[in-house]
Structures are given as C-alpha cells and as structure tokens.
C-alpha positions as CSV (number, residue, x, y, z in Angstrom):
1,M,140.8,105.3,105.7
2,T,137.1,104.9,105.1
3,K,134.7,106.5,107.6
4,P,132.8,103.7,109.4
5,M,129.0,103.6,108.7
6,Q,127.0,104.7,111.7
7,A,124.3,102.4,112.9
8,A,121.0,103.0,111.2
9,H,117.3,102.1,111.5
10,L,114.6,102.1,108.8
11,A,111.9,104.7,109.1
12,Q,108.6,104.2,107.3
13,L,105.6,106.4,106.6
14,N,102.4,105.4,105.0
15,V,99.3,107.5,104.5
16,A,95.8,106.4,103.7
17,T,92.8,108.4,102.6
18,L,89.6,107.3,104.4
19,L,86.6,106.5,102.3
20,H,84.4,107.5,105.3
21,P,85.0,109.3,108.7
22,I,86.9,107.3,111.2
23,D,83.8,106.9,113.4
24,D,81.6,105.7,110.5
25,P,80.3,102.1,111.0
26,R,81.8,101.2,107.6
27,I,85.3,101.9,109.0
28,A,84.6,100.0,112.3
29,P,86.4,96.7,111.2
30,F,89.5,98.7,110.6
31,V,89.3,100.6,113.9
32,E,88.7,97.3,115.7
33,A,91.9,95.8,114.2
34,L,94.1,98.8,115.3
35,D,94.8,97.6,118.8
36,P,95.7,94.0,117.9
37,V,97.8,95.1,114.9
38,N,99.6,97.8,116.9
39,A,100.2,95.3,119.8
40,A,101.7,92.9,117.2
41,A,103.9,95.6,115.8
42,D,105.1,96.6,119.3
43,G,106.1,93.0,120.0
44,A,107.5,92.2,116.6
45,P,111.2,91.4,116.2
46,G,113.0,94.5,115.1
47,F,110.3,97.0,116.1
48,V,111.8,100.2,117.5
49,W,109.1,103.0,117.7
50,R,105.8,104.2,116.3
51,L,103.9,107.5,116.3
52,V,100.9,107.7,118.6
53,G,98.6,110.6,119.5
54,E,98.9,112.1,122.9
55,G,97.0,109.9,125.4
56,E,96.1,107.5,122.6
57,S,97.2,104.0,121.5
58,D,97.6,104.9,117.8
59,A,98.0,107.9,115.5
60,T,94.6,107.9,113.8
61,G,93.6,111.1,115.6
62,L,96.5,113.0,114.0
63,R,95.7,114.6,110.7
64,P,99.0,116.2,109.5
65,A,98.3,115.3,105.8
66,G,94.6,116.3,105.6
67,E,91.4,115.8,107.5
68,D,90.6,112.5,105.8
69,V,94.1,111.1,105.7
70,I,95.5,108.9,108.5
71,V,99.3,108.4,108.9
72,N,101.4,105.5,110.2
73,L,105.0,106.4,111.1
74,S,107.3,103.9,112.6
75,V,111.0,102.9,112.9
76,W,112.4,99.4,112.6
77,E,115.8,97.9,113.1
78,S,116.0,96.7,109.5
79,Q,114.1,96.5,106.2
80,E,113.7,92.7,106.8
81,A,112.0,93.3,110.2
82,L,109.5,95.7,108.7
83,W,108.9,93.4,105.7
84,D,108.3,90.4,108.0
85,F,105.8,92.4,110.1
86,A,104.0,93.9,107.1
87,Y,103.8,90.8,104.9
88,R,104.3,87.8,107.1
89,S,102.1,88.5,110.1
90,G,98.4,89.2,110.9
91,H,99.0,92.7,109.6
92,L,98.7,91.2,106.1
93,E,95.1,90.2,106.6
94,V,94.2,93.7,107.5
95,M,96.1,95.1,104.5
96,R,94.1,92.8,102.2
97,R,90.9,94.6,103.3
98,R,92.3,98.1,102.8
99,R,90.1,98.8,99.7
100,E,87.0,98.6,102.0
101,W,88.3,101.5,104.1
102,F,90.7,103.6,102.0
103,E,90.8,105.3,98.6
104,R,93.1,103.8,96.0
105,H,96.2,105.9,95.8
106,V,97.3,107.2,92.4
107,E,100.7,108.3,93.7
108,A,103.1,107.0,96.3
109,H,101.5,106.5,99.7
110,M,104.5,104.8,101.5
111,V,108.1,105.8,101.8
112,L,111.1,104.3,103.5
113,W,114.3,106.0,104.6
114,W,117.3,105.3,106.9
115,V,117.8,107.2,110.1
116,P,120.6,107.1,112.7
117,V,119.9,104.8,115.6
118,G,118.3,107.0,118.3
119,H,116.7,109.4,115.8
120,L,112.9,109.5,115.8
121,P,111.6,111.1,112.7
122,T,109.1,113.9,113.0
123,V,105.9,113.9,111.0
124,G,107.2,116.9,109.0
125,E,110.4,115.0,108.1
126,A,108.3,111.9,107.1
127,L,106.0,114.0,104.9
128,E,109.0,115.7,103.3
129,R,110.4,112.2,102.4
130,L,107.1,111.2,100.9
131,T,106.9,114.4,98.8
132,E,110.5,113.8,97.7
133,L,109.6,110.3,96.5
134,R,106.5,111.5,94.7
135,D,108.3,114.4,93.0
136,H,111.6,112.7,92.1
137,G,111.2,109.0,92.4
138,P,113.2,106.6,94.5
139,S,116.6,107.6,95.8
140,P,118.7,106.8,98.9
141,R,116.8,109.5,100.7
142,A,113.3,108.2,99.9
143,F,112.5,104.8,98.6
144,T,110.1,101.8,98.7
145,F,110.4,98.1,99.2
146,A,110.5,97.6,95.4
147,T,113.3,100.2,94.9
148,S,115.3,100.0,98.1
149,Y,118.7,101.2,99.1
150,T,120.9,100.0,101.9
151,A,121.9,102.0,104.9
152,T,125.4,102.2,103.5
153,E,124.1,103.7,100.2
154,A,122.0,106.2,102.2
155,A,124.7,107.1,104.8
156,R,125.4,110.6,103.4
157,H,121.6,111.3,103.6
158,L,121.2,110.4,107.3
159,P,120.1,113.2,109.6
160,L,122.0,113.7,112.8
161,A,120.6,111.9,115.8
162,Q,118.6,114.1,118.0
163,P,120.7,114.7,121.2
164,E,117.7,114.5,123.6
165,Q,117.0,111.0,122.2
166,A,120.5,109.7,122.2
167,G,120.9,107.0,124.8
168,V,117.2,106.6,125.4
169,P,115.9,103.1,124.6
170,A,113.9,103.6,121.4
171,Q,111.2,101.1,122.4
172,A,110.4,103.3,125.4
173,V,109.9,106.4,123.4
174,R,106.6,107.4,121.9
175,S,106.1,110.6,119.9
176,P,102.8,111.9,121.2
177,R,102.2,114.7,118.6
178,P,104.0,116.5,115.9
179,E,106.6,118.8,117.4
180,S,104.9,122.0,116.3
181,A,101.9,123.2,114.3
182,D,104.2,123.8,111.4
183,D,105.4,120.2,111.6
184,A,101.8,119.0,111.5
185,A,100.8,121.2,108.6
186,A,103.7,120.2,106.4
187,V,102.7,118.2,103.3
C-alpha cells in the first residue's frame, strides 16, 4: 500500500540587493508600496503566512543575507496561488520597477519548496534552500516557477511540521524574527 501524501504548502524566498539604503529617497517609491502590496498578499486567495520583523509590518528591517539585502519569505497554499498574486495582481506593477531599486542578480534570487501544512520555514531554512538551488540547480528540494516540482514529487524532502505550530491557523502566525542569531547569519 502506498503511503498517502501529507498536505503541503509552498514556501518561497526571494532576496533583493538594494541599490541605495532603505531610507534613501530613491528607494521611497518601493517603501511606499510595501504596505499596500503586503495587505494585498495578506488578503490574497491561498496566502498562508509571511515573515515580518518584530513590531513591524514587513521584513525589510531584517538583514539575514547581508546589510544591503532584503528578504521576502512567505507560505502559500499552492503554486498557483503564489503565481496569481505575483503575476496577476498589483504586485506585478511594483515588480516591473524593481530595476530602479535593486541590483540585477547574476544568480538565483528566488527559491520555492514544499513544506508540510503548519510548518513555517525559518530564515535559515530558506537561505539553505536558496544556496542549494544556486549550487546544484533545481530539484524537488529547491526550485523555481520555471523548473517546478509537485508536492508529491517533493514529499520525501518535506521537513517535519513544527509541533508548536501544529493546529495553529497559519494565517494568524507571524514569525517576528529569525529564531536565533545563527539562523539570521546563515547564508
């Protein structure tokens, strides 16, 4: 008998290297777009969770990948839900302006991977997946929209759900900071 596939959600991390400090007036249009885009994400069909800084409404104050690198870490019910938000909503208009605010990446800057329902990825876990994608290319453990894998294909690579998060509605959970200094420093 085949073991049934556990329910899975899609985690995503993207990193962006700022052209100027976050408080520079040249970055102001990006900063002004953060609250509306994040509110749209929070209300998007299929949204589960996103990383935010302690006492903040976003994660731009966290710098686990370098002083000039901002991170976006979120979890979605499906790849389609994330795709629809990223490419079929107001988020796309902000993405079209990214060259005004961020350096062009020469290596992967976004990674997707499946997690069990109820598991909220740490920043360290997310950065490990990005490093894996950069070092080894797409696999069921770390992939992109262009080279994706299904949750079934990735099932043997899923981490165990974190017990303290099991049973907690994912929409209500916000990860305020990386779990430890080591987690924040991992690249």
